[in-house]
BAFIDO-314861 format. One record per residue (C-alpha): x, y, z; residue number from 1; residue in one letter. Coordinates in Angstrom, 3 decimals. Layout:
REM residues N
c1:X; c2:Y; c3:Z; mimi:NUM; markol:a
...
This chain:
REM residues 81
c1:89.811; c2:120.618; c3:109.326; mimi:1; markol:x
c1:93.204; c2:118.981; c3:108.673; mimi:2; markol:x
c1:91.584; c2:115.611; c3:109.280; mimi:3; markol:x
c1:89.196; c2:116.312; c3:106.387; mimi:4; markol:x
c1:92.095; c2:117.192; c3:104.099; mimi:5; markol:x
c1:93.858; c2:113.967; c3:105.055; mimi:6; markol:x
c1:90.704; c2:111.946; c3:104.398; mimi:7; markol:x
c1:90.296; c2:113.567; c3:100.965; mimi:8; markol:x
c1:93.936; c2:112.848; c3:100.119; mimi:9; markol:x
c1:93.494; c2:109.198; c3:101.046; mimi:10; markol:x
c1:90.492; c2:108.919; c3:98.745; mimi:11; markol:x
c1:92.290; c2:110.515; c3:95.801; mimi:12; markol:x
c1:95.563; c2:108.617; c3:96.159; mimi:13; markol:x
c1:95.319; c2:105.656; c3:93.838; mimi:14; markol:x
c1:96.950; c2:102.312; c3:94.365; mimi:15; markol:x
c1:99.635; c2:101.829; c3:91.680; mimi:16; markol:x
c1:97.705; c2:98.962; c3:90.090; mimi:17; markol:x
c1:94.576; c2:101.108; c3:89.925; mimi:18; markol:x
c1:96.569; c2:103.874; c3:88.260; mimi:19; markol:x
c1:98.006; c2:101.413; c3:85.728; mimi:20; markol:x
c1:94.563; c2:100.004; c3:85.017; mimi:21; markol:x
c1:93.185; c2:103.490; c3:84.483; mimi:22; markol:x
c1:96.057; c2:104.421; c3:82.150; mimi:23; markol:x
c1:95.655; c2:101.276; c3:80.043; mimi:24; markol:x
c1:91.887; c2:101.723; c3:79.955; mimi:25; markol:x
c1:92.170; c2:105.313; c3:78.771; mimi:26; markol:x
c1:94.768; c2:104.531; c3:76.094; mimi:27; markol:x
c1:92.780; c2:101.539; c3:74.852; mimi:28; markol:x
c1:89.531; c2:103.503; c3:74.813; mimi:29; markol:x
c1:91.086; c2:106.275; c3:72.730; mimi:30; markol:x
c1:92.603; c2:103.819; c3:70.256; mimi:31; markol:x
c1:89.324; c2:101.919; c3:69.946; mimi:32; markol:x
c1:87.414; c2:105.154; c3:69.386; mimi:33; markol:x
c1:89.765; c2:106.117; c3:66.562; mimi:34; markol:x
c1:89.488; c2:102.638; c3:65.061; mimi:35; markol:x
c1:85.692; c2:102.729; c3:65.256; mimi:36; markol:x
c1:85.164; c2:106.277; c3:64.016; mimi:37; markol:x
c1:87.782; c2:106.148; c3:61.304; mimi:38; markol:x
c1:91.013; c2:107.993; c3:60.832; mimi:39; markol:x
c1:89.559; c2:111.168; c3:59.378; mimi:40; markol:x
c1:90.074; c2:113.084; c3:62.612; mimi:41; markol:x
c1:93.845; c2:113.424; c3:62.481; mimi:42; markol:x
c1:94.045; c2:115.247; c3:65.816; mimi:43; markol:x
c1:92.155; c2:112.461; c3:67.594; mimi:44; markol:x
c1:94.366; c2:109.836; c3:65.945; mimi:45; markol:x
c1:97.566; c2:111.635; c3:66.944; mimi:46; markol:x
c1:96.361; c2:112.071; c3:70.529; mimi:47; markol:x
c1:95.442; c2:108.387; c3:70.825; mimi:48; markol:x
c1:98.747; c2:107.176; c3:69.405; mimi:49; markol:x
c1:100.700; c2:109.667; c3:71.518; mimi:50; markol:x
c1:98.957; c2:108.572; c3:74.719; mimi:51; markol:x
c1:99.591; c2:104.914; c3:73.914; mimi:52; markol:x
c1:103.240; c2:105.586; c3:73.097; mimi:53; markol:x
c1:103.680; c2:107.621; c3:76.290; mimi:54; markol:x
c1:102.183; c2:104.812; c3:78.348; mimi:55; markol:x
c1:104.561; c2:102.219; c3:76.916; mimi:56; markol:x
c1:107.547; c2:104.568; c3:77.237; mimi:57; markol:x
c1:106.706; c2:105.087; c3:80.901; mimi:58; markol:x
c1:106.395; c2:101.343; c3:81.453; mimi:59; markol:x
c1:109.717; c2:100.692; c3:79.735; mimi:60; markol:x
c1:111.413; c2:103.345; c3:81.872; mimi:61; markol:x
c1:109.934; c2:101.844; c3:85.008; mimi:62; markol:x
c1:111.102; c2:98.382; c3:83.996; mimi:63; markol:x
c1:114.613; c2:99.679; c3:83.331; mimi:64; markol:x
c1:114.844; c2:100.980; c3:86.900; mimi:65; markol:x
c1:116.967; c2:98.666; c3:89.057; mimi:66; markol:x
c1:114.510; c2:99.157; c3:91.940; mimi:67; markol:x
c1:111.697; c2:97.535; c3:89.942; mimi:68; markol:x
c1:110.748; c2:94.316; c3:91.706; mimi:69; markol:x
c1:109.504; c2:92.378; c3:88.696; mimi:70; markol:x
c1:111.677; c2:89.463; c3:87.613; mimi:71; markol:x
c1:114.375; c2:90.657; c3:85.209; mimi:72; markol:x
c1:113.050; c2:88.419; c3:82.426; mimi:73; markol:x
c1:109.573; c2:89.960; c3:82.713; mimi:74; markol:x
c1:111.048; c2:93.446; c3:82.756; mimi:75; markol:x
c1:113.074; c2:92.678; c3:79.633; mimi:76; markol:x
c1:109.990; c2:91.377; c3:77.833; mimi:77; markol:x
c1:108.027; c2:94.530; c3:78.668; mimi:78; markol:x
c1:110.889; c2:96.750; c3:77.526; mimi:79; markol:x
c1:111.128; c2:94.850; c3:74.242; mimi:80; markol:x
c1:107.515; c2:95.637; c3:73.409; mimi:81; markol:x
């Protein structure tokens, strides 16, 4: 039984790049939906902008971490966005 739990955990643990891709995809999809459907739905607009802002805040925090292995120039460029 514990082997099954381990196998399930392996399947649900995403590679960091996959997680980043999923986060960018979701934020972009929400922003595009708002752009396409108009800005009349204020709640949907706020949620899309909040998700996008949260994503970029998380990326900036990650880039500010000294353990981040990206070149410092690349990290600085991401933070400046």
